[in-house]
N, C-alpha and C positions, 0 to 999 in steps of 0.2 A: 421867763419861767425859772431859770437857774437862781434868780434872786427871790422867787416866790412872790413876785409883785403881780397879784391877780388883777388888781384894778388897772394897771398899765397894760396888761395883756388884753383885757376886754376892750379897752379904749383903742388899742392898735388894731385889733381884729375888726372892730366896728368901722374904724377909719378906712381900712383896706376894702371892706365890703362896700362902703358908700362910694368909693372911687373905682370900683370894679366895672369894666365895660359890659360884662355879661353877668346878669343876676338870674339865678334859677328860681328864687322865690324870695319873698320879703321876710327878713328876720326881725323879730321884736325881742329885744334883749331882756325885757323885764317881765315876760310872760313865760308860762311853763306848759303851754299846750302844744299842739302839733305845729311844726314849722313848714309843712308841705301837705298837699292833698294826699300824696302817696303815704306819708307817715300816719296821717289821720285814718286812712282806710285800713292800714295794717293794724292800728291800735284797736279799732272797733271790731274788725273781723276776728282778731285774736281774743278780745274780751268775751265774745260770744262762746268761745271754746273753753277757755280756762278761768274765766271770771275777771271782772274789772279790778277786784281788790288785789290781784297779784301783779298788776302792771302799773308802772309809773312812767310818765313822759318827762323828758328833759331833766334827767336825774343828774345832779351836780356831784362830781367826784374828781379829785386830783387837779382841780382848776379847769376842768372840762365839763361838758354836758353830754350825756348819752341819750340818743333818740328815745329808746324805750328800755326799761329794765324789767326783769322778771324776778319776783321775790320767791324765796324758798317756800315750798308747800308746808314744811315742818317748822321752820324757825322764823320765817318772815324776813330773813336777811336777803338783801339784793345779791343775786347769784349769776344771772345771765344778762349780758349787754347786747341789745339788738340794734344794729345800725341799718337805717333805710337809705341805701346808696342810689342816688340818681345818676344815670349814665353820663349826662352832660357835665355835671359838676365834678365827677370823679374820673374824667377821661384824661387828665394831664398827669405827667410824672410827679409834678410838685404836689398835687392833691393826694396822690398815692403815698408819697413819702411822708406827708403830714399825717395821714391816717395811721400809718404804721408807727410813727413816733407817738401819736396820741394813744394808740392801743397799748404800746409798751409802758406808758405811764399809768394807765388805768388797770391793766391786768394784775399787778401786785396787790390790788385791793380785793382780790378774790373773784374776779369776774371771768366768765367764759364768754367769748365773743361769737355772735352769729350775725352774718351780713345777708341782707336781701337786696338784690339788684332790681331797680324799678322796671327795666325791660322784661325781666323774667316774670315779675309779678303781673304786669299788665297783660302779658301774653297768656299766662295761665295762673290766675290768682288762687284757684282751688288747689292746684298741685303744690304751689309755693306755700300756701297756708298749711297744708297737711305736712309738708316737710318740716316746717317750723314747729308745729304742735308735736310731731314725733320726736324732734330734738329735745323739746322741753320735757316731755314725758320720760325720755331716756335719762335725762339729767336728774329728774325727780327720783327715778328708780336707783340710779347710781348713788345719789346722796343718801337715800334711805339705807343702802348697804353700808356706806361709810360711817353711819352713826353707830354701828356695832363696834364695840371695843375689840381691837385685834388681840389674838390669843397671847402674843408675846407681851403685850401690855398687861394682860390679866395676870400672867405668871410672874411678872416683875413686881407686882404689888407685895408689900411686906406683910400684909394681913388680909385675909379673905374672910368676910363675915358671912355666915350662912344666912339665907333669906329669912329663915324662921326667927332669927335673932335680930333682924334689922328693924328699926323703928319705923312705923308707918308714917309718922309726922316728919316732914322734911325740916332739917336743922338749918337755922339761919346762920349765915357766915358772920363771925365776929373776929376780934383781934387774935384770939387764941386758936383759930381754926387752921387746919391744913386742908387746902382745897385742890382738887384735881380739875383742870380745865382743858378745853380744846381751844387753841389760839386760832387767829384768822387763817393761818396756813394749814390748819388741820392737825398740828402737833399736839400731843398730850403732855401737859406740864403739871407738876405738883408745886404749889405755892403756899408759903407761910408768911403771914403779915407781922411786921414789927413796927414799934413806935420809934425806932431809931433809924435814921436815914444813913445808910452805909453804902457808899459808891463802890466798895470792893466786893459786894455780894451780887455781882452780875452773873455769876455762874452758880449752878446747883452745888449744894454741899455734898458730903460723902454719902448722904442718904438719898441723894437725887432731888432734894427739895430746894427750890429757889426762894430766897428770903427777899420780900418786897416791902418797902416803906408804906405804911398804911395810908399816908396822905398823898401818895403818888397817884397819878391818873388811873392806873390799874387798880390800886387799892380802893379808891373812891368809887370805881365802877362796880366792883365785886362785893365789897363788904356790905352786909345787910340783905343780900339776896340769898336764894335757896337753890338746891339741886334742880336741874332741868331748865333754869332760866337762862336767857340770852342777854348778856350785858354789853352795852355799847361803850367804847372807850372815849369819854368826853363827847365832843361834837364830831369826831372822826367817823368814817364809815368802816370801823374795825370792831368786830364782834367776838366775844369770848363766851363759850358755852360751859356752864358749870356742870360737871359730871358727878363729882362726889365731894363730900365734906366730912372731915374727921374731927 
């Protein structure tokens, strides 16, 4: 993992699994469906409540796979990681330590974790399903509140344009634009694009604007888009929301 050799990692995990004395279920490494009857039941029961379009199985991120992910109701961005934990598989200290390491790698990508234990689910599926749905609905509510720009960010703006003077048509971002975005960590940034690659411009200037090379991954992700759009950084699971364009 430290060398980012994902092919070697998958090969080693497969080798360990094939030589394991106790297998809880058969793993097929080239498929993206359910890996256990437990996970499959959670998937279909949850899809009946929130819609199949918000759920994805075996989502790849950080060199790992997440059992189920829930996409944002407003942006479509993956936000909740659901792990379906079988009691037999996760009963050892080694399995617990591995899960904690795996979670620490995935969390910085913007995920909130939710774990369902198989014993709890089989004992009372309706109760566990309700707890899961309530958790997702609360996350949806909190995310909606977070989309409102904090007052301190509003008062820090150098210019506030009255709504009556704002253009109805959304301006497309080009090389001369100054763009306000929300980064994957939820921070508000002001960016101006430049045709000159300058490694010294890693910090905002005196006006609080970060100068970014237009051919950088961030520049290529944002230029050409408009306010309100969500831009993915290359092939990474990193998303930037465009808030304003000047």
